C-alpha positions in Angstrom: -61.7 62.2 113.4 -60.8 62.7 109.8 -60.7 66.0 108.0 -61.0 66.6 104.3 -59.6 69.8 102.8 -61.2 70.9 99.6 -60.0 73.5 97.3 -58.5 74.2 93.9 -55.8 71.9 92.7 -52.7 74.0 91.9 -52.5 72.4 88.5 -56.1 73.4 87.8 -55.3 76.9 89.1 -52.5 77.3 86.6 -54.7 76.1 83.7 -57.4 78.5 84.9 -55.0 81.4 85.0 -53.7 80.6 81.5 -57.3 80.5 80.2 -58.1 83.8 81.9 -54.9 85.4 80.4 -55.8 84.2 77.0 -59.4 85.6 77.3 -57.9 88.9 78.4 -55.6 89.0 75.4 -58.5 88.2 73.1 -60.6 91.0 74.7 -57.7 93.4 74.2 -57.5 92.5 70.5 -61.3 93.0 70.2 -61.1 96.3 71.9 -58.3 97.5 69.6 -60.4 96.4 66.6 -63.4 98.3 67.9 -61.4 101.4 68.5 -60.1 101.3 64.9 -63.6 100.9 63.6 -64.8 103.8 65.8 -62.0 106.0 64.3 -63.1 105.0 60.8 -66.7 106.0 61.6 -65.6 109.3 63.1 -63.5 110.1 60.0 -66.5 109.2 57.8 -68.8 111.5 59.8 -66.3 114.3 59.9 -66.2 114.1 56.1 -70.0 114.7 55.8 -70.3 118.4 54.8 -74.0 118.9 55.4 -74.5 119.5 59.1 -77.9 117.9 59.2 -76.6 114.7 57.5 -73.6 114.8 59.8 -75.9 115.1 62.8 -78.0 112.2 61.6 -75.0 109.9 61.2 -73.6 110.9 64.6 -76.9 110.4 66.4 -77.2 106.9 65.0 -73.6 105.8 65.2 -72.6 107.3 68.6 -75.9 108.0 70.4 -77.4 104.7 69.4 -80.7 106.3 68.4 -83.0 104.8 65.9 -83.9 106.6 62.6 -87.4 107.3 64.1 -85.8 108.9 67.2 -83.4 111.0 65.1 -86.3 112.1 62.9 -88.3 113.2 65.9 -85.3 115.1 67.3 -84.7 116.9 64.0 -88.3 117.4 62.9 -88.3 114.7 60.1 -90.0 111.4 59.8 -88.1 108.1 59.6 -88.4 107.8 55.8 -86.8 111.2 55.4 -83.9 110.2 57.6 -83.4 107.0 55.6 -83.6 108.9 52.3 -81.0 111.4 53.5 -78.7 108.6 54.6 -79.1 106.7 51.4 -78.6 109.8 49.2 -75.4 110.7 51.0 -74.0 107.1 50.9 -74.9 107.0 47.2 -73.0 110.2 46.5 -70.0 109.0 48.4 -70.0 105.8 46.3 -69.9 107.6 43.0 
C-alpha cells in the first residue's frame, strides 16, 4: 500500500506569505492615502460658511447620497444642488 501526502510545499508557503505581506503593505499605504484625502475633504467642508452648502457637500462626500437625494432631503431639485455646488466651487477658485 502506497500513500501520497499532498499539501503546500514549504518553499511555496514562504513565497505566498511574502506576497501576502506585500499586499498588506500596499493596502496600508492605500489606507493612509485615503485617510489623508478624507482629512482634506473634511477641511474643505469645514471651510464652507453657508450651512446649506456645507450640508450638501457633507451629504454627498460622506453619506454617499446623490444630488437628487440631497435635493429631496433639503427641499431642492437636483439642478439647484448642482448650481449651489458649482457656485461655491467657483467662488473658492477666485
